[in-house]
Residue, then its C-alpha position, 0 to 999 in steps of 0.5 A: m504492541e496491542l491496541d484497542f478502541n471503542t466505537k459508539v456507532f459500529q460493531k467491533e469484532t475481535i480476531t486472533m492473529a498468531g495468538k494475539k487479539e486484535s479489534i477490527i471493523r468489518g465494512g460494507r454498503d450495508l453500513f452506509h446508513l450509519l455514516p451520518k451518525a459516525f459523522d455527527g456534527i460534520k456538514q462538510i468534508g474537505v478533500i485537499g489534493w487530487g493525487s493518487q488517493g484524492p480522486a478515489q477517496a473524494q468520489n467514494l465518500r461522495d457516492s457513499l454519502e449520497g442522499t445525506d446532508i453532508t457535502v464532499k468538496i475538493g480543495l485545490r489551488k486556483g489554476s491547479s492542473s488538477w482543477g479540470k480533472a476534478e471538474a471531469a469527476g463531477f466536482t464544480e464551483a457551481n454546485g458547491t463541491l470544488g473551491e480554493m484550497f484554504q477556503t475549503v479548509r476553513e469551511s470544513e469540519l473534517v479536512i482530509f489532507l491528501i496533497a503530495d508528501a513532498a509538498q506538505p512541509k510547504v503548506y502544513r502551517e497555513l493548513f493548521e492556521n485555517m482549520k476550525d477550532g474542534a475540527t478534524l484533520g484526516l491523513s491517509h499517511g503518517f508522513l506529515l507526523g514523521y516530518l514534524d518529528t524530524v523538525g521538532e514540531s507538533l500538531p496543533k492541540n485544538i483539533n482531532v487528528i486521525g488517519v485512514c490509510p488504504k492498503g493500496m494505490g488510489p486507483s485500486v481504492r476506486r476500482l474495487y469500490e466500484q466493483g462493490r456496487e454489485i458485491n457488498g464488501a468489495g474494497i481496499n482494507s485500511s488501517f486507522a489511527v487516532e493521534q488526537d481526540i479532543d472531544g471523544r468523536a475521533t474514533d467514530i469519524a475515522l471508522g466512518w471515513s474508512i467504511a465510506i471509502g469502501s474498506p472491507y475491514t479496518f484495523m487499528t495502528t498508530l500513525e507513527m507505525e503506519y508511516k514507518s511500515d508504509i514507507f518501508g513496504e513501498r521501498g520493500i516488497l510492494l514496489g522496490a524489491v519486486h522491481g529489483i527481483v524481476e530485473l534480476l531474475y530476467r537477466r539470470f534466466a536469459d544468461k542461462g540460455m532461455d529465449r528472452k520471452e521465456a525469460f520474461q515468463h519465468s520471471v515477471e509473469s510467474l511472479t505476478g501470475p500464479i505465484s501472486k495468485t496462489i499466495s492471494k487465495h491459499g497463503i505463502r506456504a501453498v506455493y512451496e507445497a505446490f512443488q515436488g522433487k527437484e522443483k522443491e529443492t530449487f525453491e529451497r536453494a533459492y530461498s536459502a541463498s536469498y533470505l539473509p541478504a534480503f533481510e540485511i537490506m530490509l533492515e537497512n531500509y527500515e532504519e532509514v525510514s525510521s530515522g527520518n532519512e527517507i522522509k528528508s530524501v522525499i522532501m529534497a527530491g521534491e525540490r528537483f522535480n521541476r528540473f528533473p521530472m521522473s522518467t518512465i521505468d519500462n522503456t528497457p528491452m526487458w519490458k518491451i519484450g513484456k508487452e509482446v508476451r502480454a499480448k499473446r498471454v495464455e494465463e493457464q500456461i504461465p509457468l510456476d517457476p520455483f527459482t522465482a518463487g524461492m527468491y520472491i518469497a524469501t524477500m517477502m518473509a524478510q520484510i515480514d520478519v523485520l516488521k515483526e522484530k520492530g513491534h508492528v501488529y499482525s494486521e499491518i504486517a500481513n497487509e503491508s507485506v502480503i495482501e497489498a502486494v498480491d491483491s492490489l499492486n502485483p495485478y497492475m504489473h501483470y496487466n501492464g508492466v512495472s511503470y503502470m504499477v509503480d507510477n499509479c502510486s504516490i510520489t513518495a512510493r515512486l521515488g522509493a521504488r526507483k531508489w531501492a530497486p537496484r539495491f535489492d537487485y544488486i545485493l541478490y546478484q552479489t550474494a544470493l546468486p554466487a551462493i547458488d552457483d557454488n552449490a551452497p547446501v540448503d539451510k534446512k533450519r531456515i526452511d523450517e523457520f519459514l514453514n513454521n513462521d506464525i505469519h501464516e496463521a495471521i494471513k489465514v485470518c486475513g484471507e477470510l477478510r479479503p475482498p470477495v472479488d479480485i481487482s479488475v485493473q483494465g481501463 
């Protein structure tokens, strides 16, 4: 798929990723003076919801638009448990920046709809009814579009519909934006989409929104491609797969005689530490190139045995998302929340041992384990290859499979464990991680480990395909556009 856009406000750049041209916008605080022009005709931005993305985006928008005539107002249900949290962040009824949900919708020219995915089917009709003619609906996820497709409904024709979708959890969007007060361009990359443009302004509104929340670079997608890659990625390498892999590896190393703390270091610590950091700074191939002799052979054996089972379940995952089954699953789960709230996922002995390991961690002494690297990278490459097969653009593939994993999510697990990573994300992501992590764990346990234990030969063709995959060139280009600082996850 090739996508392009025109902007009257910002300077478009063209990059080449794996031989294909893509248009992007490079962000930064030096562009904030252009935001009133991008938001021409918008007097109020209504941010509806206060979940994972709401607090981050609302505060970033408010800070970026300081000194302009544009108001950022939070819209919540009266009596909402989030009301006090919004007030604590400086949004109040007294200063006109906090109000009832649908009153805020009626007042706003740009409505950014950020309530939980599972709740959207209950309120979208009332949302549409309350929007002004000619207003712009902003989504940070294509979930609503996916839901409408499953029930045979469509978006109203009297409004613009756009998407700006940060490639990281809400706390990361805020954290890197704040770090960027000192260093221009710090933030979380975003994709943008224009689903409906009734007046020719939708593209620049979307780009202004992306720059205002701090995106270092913004690339184009469609809302359909976004929700498929996003929901798939959360269940895949971003959350579900990585959780399943470390659970499996920890047991594997312990069963092979490692001390429990050492097993945690060689599984979780290795993955979230040197493996992720090497990928972030130097690319996926650099991990493989760091090994010599028997360690390289160990990587190749783990990779060879893991790739096909990982690809099999990744393909199933994608098809469950694209068919609408995962969207239906999220909606059904929403009905169960009051009876069965999600419990923590880090009270097992493994994660309790992890607390002890982290307390005594010496970063430079964390092992770069070739077995862990082989299994993890095989699964990452399987996700990449499924997205390529399904026609996603390379920016989306690289961000949803690599950059978001190593720059936004794995640092949270490295800092404070799996629940800290998963449960700072949306309800859709949290549900998906819990549902799919055991699937990745078991298919690799059932298929990959027996092959390794039976001394199955290294599949040299599979290794060559990995080394020559065109995603490496795409990631190299993306690496040049990564935030200039590493995320700080403390606090």
